[in-house]
N, C-alpha and C positions, 0 to 999 in steps of 0.2 A: 385309252390313256387319258384323253381329254375329259371323258365322262367321269373317270375316277377322280380327276382333279376337281371337277365341278362338284362331285359328291362330297369330297373333302371340304370344299369351300362351304357347302351348305351345312355340313356337320359342325364346322368351326363357327359359322354364324349362329347356329342354334345354341351351341354350347355357350357362346359369348352372351347371348340373350338370356339364357337360363342362369348363368353365373351372376349377371347383373340383377335378374329378378330375385335370385336366391339371396343376394346381398341386401335385398329390401329396396332396391331402386326401381323406378318405373320402367318396365320392359318396353322397348320400342321395336316395331317391326320394320325391317329393312326390305322394301319391295324388291322383288326379283327383276331382272332385266328382260324386257320383251315378253313374249308368250311363255317363256319358260318359267315365269313367276309362279304359275299354278303348281308346277311340279315341285319347285323348291318349297312352296307352302305345304303341299302334301307331304313332301319329304320331311319338312320341318316338323309337321304335325306327327308324322310317323316317328321321326327321330325324337320328337318331343315326348312321345309316350314314355319311353324308358327314362328320358331325362326328367319328365314330369315326376316320375317315381323318385328319381334322384333328388329332384327339387323338393318333392314332398319330404324326402328324408332330410334334405338340407333345411327345409322349413321346420321339420320336427326338431332338427338339431337346433335351429334358431329358437324354436319354442322351448327346447330344453335350456338353451342359453338364456332365453327370456326367463324360464323358470329359475335358472341359476341366478339370473339377475334379480328376480323377485326374491329368491332365497337370500341373495346377498342383501337385498333391500330389507327383507324380513329380519335378517341377522342384524342389519344396521339398526332397524327399528327396534328389534329385540334388545340390542346392545344399548340403544338410547333409552328404551323403556326400562331395561334392567338397570342402566345407569341412573335413570330417573328414579326408579324404584329404590336403587341403592342410595341415591341421593336423598330420596324421601326417607328411607330407613335411617340414613345417616342423619338427616335433619331431625328425625324422631329421636334417634339416639342422642344427638346433640341436645335436643330439647330435654331429653331425660337427664343428660349430663348437666345441662343448665339448671334443671330443677334440683339435681343433686348438689350442684355448686351453690345454688341459691339456698338450699337446705343445709349447706355447710359440708356436704360430702360425707365420707366415712367419719365415724366418731373418733376423734383423737383421744378423748378421755378413755373410752372403752378399749381401744387398741393398746394404749400405753398401760392401762390397768392389767390387761391380759398378759402383758410382758413383765408384770410385777413391779413396775416403776411409775411414779407420778411426780410431776413437778408442780408445786402449788405456790401461788403468790399470796403473800401476807404482808402486813406492816411490821416493821422491825422496831418501831419507837412508840407504840401505844400500850402503856401499862394496863394489864387486865384484859387486853384484847389480842394484840399481836406484838410481842416483845422479844427481841433477841437478848438473851441474858449474857452476862460477862463470861460465863463458861462455854458460850456457843450454843447452848440449848435454847429452845423457844417455849414461850408460855403465853397464855391468854385464851379467852373464849373462842376467838376465831381459829386459833391453833387447834383447840380441842375439837371443834366442829370439822375442820379440815381433816384431822386424823381419823375421826369417826367415819366420815364419808369414805375416805380411802380404804379403811378396813372393810366396809360394806361392799366396796368394789373389788375386794380380794387382795388389797395391797397392805402389807404390814407397815408399821411405823418406820422400820429400817429402810423401806423402799420409797419413802417420801422425802423429796428434796424441797426445802423451803427457800424461796427467793424473795428478796425485798421488792415490793411493788408499791411505789408512791402513787398518790391519787392521780396525777397527771399521766401516769404511764400505763394504767390498767388496760384500756382498750387496745393500745398498741401492742402490749405483751401478748394479749390473747390473739390478736390478728396475725402476729408473726409466729405464733406457735411456740413461744418461749415458755409458756405455762400451760398446764392442762386445765386448771381452773383457779379462780381467785376467791379467797375468803378474807376480805380486808376492809371491813366496815363499808361495803360497797352498796350504796343506796340504789334501789331499782327506780329508774326514771324512764319516761317515754323516749327521751333523746338517746339514752344509753341503749335501750332495747333495739334501736336501729343498727347498733354495732355489735352487740353481744347477746347471747342467750343468758337468761337468769333462771336459776333454780331457787326455790324458796318462795317467800322470805323465811329466814331462820331466826330473825330477831327484829323487833320494832323499837326503834329509838326515837327520841324527840330532841329537836334542836334546842340548845340552851346557850348560856353565856358563862364563861369562867372569868372571875375577877379576883383581885387581891382580897384577902380575908377581912381587911378593915375597910373595904369600900362600902359606902352607904348611898351614893348617888345613882348608881346603875342598878335599877330595879327591874329592868326588862328591856326588850329590844327597842321600844319607842323612846328610851332614855339615852340612846346612843348618838343623838345629834350633837355635833361638835366634838365627838370623841374619836379615838383611833381604834379600829377594830381589826383584829388579825384572823386570818384563816389561811388555808393552803391552796397553792396553785392547782387547778384542775378540779376543785371542789366548789360547791355552790352556796354554802350557808351565808357567807358575808354579803354576797350580792343580794341574797334574799332579804336580809335585814335592811339593806339600802333601798331596795325597791318597794318593800311593803311597810316598813316601820320608821326608818330614819333616813330621809333623803340627804341630810347634811353630814352623815357619818363619813369619816375618811377610812378607806380600806387599805390594809397592808397585807401582802401575801408572802409566804415563804414556802419552801419545798415540803416541810414536815410540820406537824403540830408541835413536836418537841421544840422546834425553833421558835414557834409562836409563844409557847409557854415561857421560854427563856426571855423573850422580849417583854412579856408581861411582868416577869419577875424583876427585870431591870427598870421597868417603868416607861419603856419606849412605846408600848401600846397600852390601852386602857382595858381591853377585854379580848378574850379569844372566843370565837364561836364555832361550834360544830355540834355533834350529837352528844346528848347528856352522858351516855355511857362511856364515851371516850374521855370527856372532861372529868368525869368522876375518877377515872383511873389516874389522871395527872394530879388531881387533888389528893388522892390517897398516897401518891408517891412522895409528895412534899407536905406532910401533915402540918396544919396551921398556917400555911402560906397562901392558900387559895380556897375559894368556895364557889359553888354553883349558885347562880341567881335563883334557879329552881322554878322557872316559868317556861316549861316546854312549849314551844309554839309551832311545832310541825311534827308530822309523822314521817319517819325515815325507815323504810323497809329494807333491811339488809338481805341481799341475795348473793348467791355464789355465781360468779360470772364465768362463762365458758364460750367456746367458739359459736359464732352466729349460725343458727340452723341445726345445731347438734341436738336433735330431739332425743336420741337414745341416751346420750350422756345426761341431758337434763332430767329425763324421767328417772334414770337410775339414782341421780343425786337427790331428787325430790323424795324418792322412796327411802333413801338413807336418812334424810332429815326427819321424815315422819316417824321412822322407827326410833330415832334418837329421842324424839319427844315422847313417844308412847311408852318406852321402857324406862323413862326417868333419867336417862343419861344427859339430856339437855339441861334439866334443872340442876343436876349435880355439878355439871361443868360450869354453869353460871355462878353457883354458890361458891365454888372453889376459886374462880378467877376474878369475877367482878364483885362478889359479895363483900370481900374485905374493905372495899372503898366506901361501904355504907350504902351503895346503890341498891334500891329495892328491886328484888328479882320480880319481873313482870310475868304475866301469863304468857304461855307460848303462842306464837302466831298460827293462823290457819294457813295451810298450804294447798294451793289449787290441785 
């Protein structure tokens, strides 16, 4: 009975040591009491054999657990790697989206044209170019160009909505998506090209001065010192005269050219400056009241403005303008709209 208890004690001690070892702790040997220590050691060894196998199984389990841990680590690493990859892909996608955004994203012009509707910005007060008539219809060279382009994009005249676009509003209307494109005596400049895309040019005008028909002292831009010169807000001609030709000229701005012409008629201003083709239209509208000085002093390339980065829309509009010129519709439109003012129809521009 005592031996049995001693054996149990030995077995318990061995199991305890094995359990501790299996848990990864450092196993410690508890020395037996007196001379009987050898027997327990032998017994422990003997008892340890099966336990060793169990321990080995336990270690294997530990290894499996370690493998599981590694697997977990791998999964974590994989998740992180996947996340990184996804992040990288995301970054790449974002970069792509960024490029697309920088490029203007999907073409508004082409998408709207596919739906059979286009909204086009024009001037409402420029005779011969963009004019809203008393009956609500529209006429002028810009109007004819805008309609021709729309037709080439697959949109009939009935699907085109014209909206008034004053000079100071053009970039804003394009940026806000209020118009698909603008054909409104819109000069192509480096500053504007940072905000919008331009197709064209579809016409080249020259800056000039409009004065009263009986005026004899204003013979060119350098004769404007001490005079009052009118132009519109958001346009650059008057400032150009002041910077390059007549530093002492007084500048007066209004929202539209028709307001400037009214001020010229009343004697409030001495001259109106903008592109010759615009001024010719106003002169023709009031025969005998005004005249052009006739000394063009700059080249103004008229383009069709559309959303910044819209390459597809720009290419399609350029193709339409080229076709309008090549088949004679461009010249016919000018003769019909600007010709009656006495303005000499120029040669068509070359388009990139």
